[in-house]
C-alpha positions in Angstrom: 0.0 0.0 0.0 1.4 3.4 -1.0 1.1 5.8 1.9 2.5 9.3 2.2 1.9 12.5 4.2 -0.4 15.2 3.0 1.9 17.9 1.6 1.3 21.5 0.8 2.2 21.6 -2.9 -1.4 21.9 -4.1 -1.9 20.8 -7.7 0.5 18.4 -9.3 0.9 20.4 -12.5 3.0 23.1 -10.9 0.1 25.7 -10.8 -1.2 27.5 -7.8 -4.8 27.1 -6.6 -5.7 30.2 -8.5 -4.5 28.7 -11.8 -1.3 30.8 -12.1 1.9 29.0 -13.1 4.7 29.0 -10.6 8.0 30.7 -11.5 10.1 27.5 -11.6 13.7 27.1 -12.7 14.9 24.0 -14.4 17.8 22.4 -12.6 18.4 19.3 -14.8 17.0 17.8 -18.0 17.4 14.4 -19.6 15.7 13.5 -22.9 15.4 10.2 -24.7 13.6 9.3 -27.9 10.2 9.2 -26.1 10.7 10.5 -22.6 11.7 13.7 -20.8 13.0 13.9 -17.2 12.8 17.4 -15.8 14.1 18.4 -12.3 12.8 21.7 -11.1 13.5 24.3 -8.4 10.7 24.7 -5.9 13.0 25.8 -3.1 11.4 27.9 -0.4 12.3 29.5 3.0 9.1 27.8 4.2 10.3 24.4 5.3 7.0 22.8 4.4 7.2 24.0 0.8 10.9 23.5 0.3 10.9 20.9 -2.5 12.6 19.6 -5.6 10.1 18.7 -8.4 10.5 15.6 -10.6 8.5 15.5 -13.8 8.4 12.7 -16.4 6.8 13.3 -19.7 6.1 10.8 -22.5 5.7 12.1 -26.0 4.8 10.6 -29.4 6.7 10.8 -32.8 5.4 14.3 -33.4 6.8 15.4 -30.0 3.3 15.9 -28.5 3.1 15.1 -24.8 0.9 12.1 -24.2 1.4 11.5 -20.4 2.8 13.7 -17.7 3.5 12.8 -14.0 5.0 14.8 -11.2 6.4 14.3 -7.8 7.8 16.7 -5.1 10.8 15.6 -3.0 11.7 17.2 0.3 15.1 18.8 -0.1 16.7 16.9 2.8 15.7 13.6 1.1 16.9 14.8 -2.3 20.3 15.7 -0.9 20.7 12.3 0.8 19.7 10.4 -2.4 22.2 12.5 -4.4 24.9 12.0 -1.9 24.4 8.2 -1.9 24.4 8.1 -5.8 27.7 10.0 -5.9 29.3 7.9 -3.3 28.2 4.5 -4.5 25.9 3.8 -1.6 22.5 4.0 -3.3 20.3 1.0 -3.8 16.6 1.9 -3.7 14.3 4.6 -2.3 10.5 5.1 -2.5 8.8 8.4 -1.5 5.0 8.8 -1.0 3.2 12.1 -1.1 -0.3 13.4 -1.4 -2.1 16.7 -1.9 -5.5 18.3 -2.7 -6.4 17.7 -6.3 -7.7 21.1 -7.0 -8.9 22.0 -10.5 -8.8 18.4 -11.8 -12.4 17.5 -11.7 -12.4 16.5 -8.1 -12.3 19.7 -6.0 -12.6 17.8 -2.7 -10.3 14.9 -3.7 -6.7 14.0 -3.1 -4.0 13.1 -5.5 -1.4 10.5 -4.4 2.1 10.5 -5.8 4.8 7.9 -5.5 8.4 8.2 -6.6 10.6 5.1 -6.8 14.3 5.3 -7.7 16.1 2.0 -7.9 19.6 0.8 -9.0 20.2 -2.6 -10.5 23.9 -2.9 -11.5 23.2 -5.9 -13.8 21.9 -3.5 -16.5 23.6 -1.1 -18.9 21.3 1.6 -17.6 21.1 0.6 -14.0 19.1 3.5 -12.6 15.3 3.3 -12.8 13.1 6.4 -12.0 9.4 5.7 -11.8 6.6 8.2 -10.9 3.1 7.1 -10.2 0.2 9.6 -9.9 -3.4 8.7 -9.0 -6.4 9.2 -6.8 -5.5 9.4 -3.1 -7.3 8.4 0.0 -6.6 10.1 3.4 -5.9 7.9 6.3 -6.3 8.7 10.0 -3.4 10.8 11.1 -3.2 12.7 7.8 -1.3 10.1 5.6 -2.4 9.6 2.0 -2.5 6.2 0.3 -2.7 5.5 -3.4 -6.3 4.4 -3.9 -6.2 4.2 -7.7 -3.2 4.8 -10.0 -4.1 6.8 -13.1 -0.7 7.6 -14.7 2.7 6.0 -14.4 6.0 6.6 -16.3 9.5 5.1 -16.0 12.8 6.4 -17.2 16.2 4.6 -17.3 19.5 6.4 -16.6 23.1 5.3 -17.1 25.5 5.4 -14.2 27.1 8.5 -15.8 23.8 10.4 -16.3 22.6 9.5 -12.8 25.8 10.8 -11.2 25.6 13.9 -13.4 22.0 14.6 -12.3 23.0 14.0 -8.6 25.9 16.4 -8.8 23.9 19.1 -10.6 21.1 19.0 -8.0 23.5 19.0 -5.1 25.5 22.0 -6.4 22.3 23.9 -7.2 20.8 23.3 -3.7 24.1 24.2 -2.0 24.4 27.5 -4.0 20.8 28.4 -3.1 21.2 27.6 0.5 24.5 29.6 0.6 22.9 32.7 -1.0 19.9 32.5 1.3 21.7 31.5 4.4 20.7 34.6 6.5 17.1 34.5 5.3 16.9 30.7 6.1 18.2 31.4 9.7 15.6 34.1 10.2 12.8 31.9 8.7 13.7 28.9 10.8 14.6 30.5 14.2 12.3 31.8 16.9 13.3 33.7 20.0 11.4 32.2 23.0 11.5 33.9 26.4 12.3 31.3 29.1 10.0 31.0 32.2 11.0 33.5 34.8 12.9 35.6 32.4 11.2 38.8 33.5 13.5 40.3 36.1 12.0 43.7 36.1 14.9 45.3 34.4 12.7 46.6 31.6 14.5 44.9 28.8 12.0 42.1 28.4 11.4 43.0 24.8 15.0 43.5 23.9 16.5 41.6 21.0 18.5 38.6 22.3 22.3 39.0 22.1 24.7 36.1 22.4 25.2 36.9 26.1 21.5 37.3 26.8 20.6 34.1 24.8 22.7 32.0 27.2 20.7 33.2 30.3 17.3 34.4 29.2 16.4 33.1 25.8 16.3 29.8 23.9 16.6 29.5 20.1 14.3 26.9 18.8 14.3 25.7 15.1 10.9 25.3 13.6 10.0 21.9 12.1 
């Protein structure tokens, strides 16, 4: 049974709930005779929306798209997968996600998405990337399972192409995190007064300094 947490990405076609396309940057692209793999930037200071998008598109001999599937990977997971690929540790990983299927004929429904990446060294193209999209069903606790698969695409990658993809993604994410380092700190840090911190000195609303933070404040990273 495919089960994943309900995420906040909204529609699976990269559009907002108001129908506007997101401003998305392509990180990596791989094209074969009838498949397209597109890795996109959906990085965000909001940890819940900080994602890497994976799209697979099948097209016919006239280069018209016939099937399109998408998945959204949490950045921490994407970095670990890329690290394992580059260092020869990777074997297999499956990621389950789900979100509201707005604007797709089922306003109150859920879409389930499953990404599977597998390596089988017996083959010339050992890496298999598979994305399944379908109708989701919410379980108690918020998880979403795949109730009915509607679209599925698979793409094979050589060892070289898989490593190239992994290195490109890691470099891109590292650069983005470096450029936005201060903003990420601000977005993920809260200043929380400790119990009994009010000493009557009148500086209860002061910004915490390194000295103050040791005695009167705690820094807590948000989930």
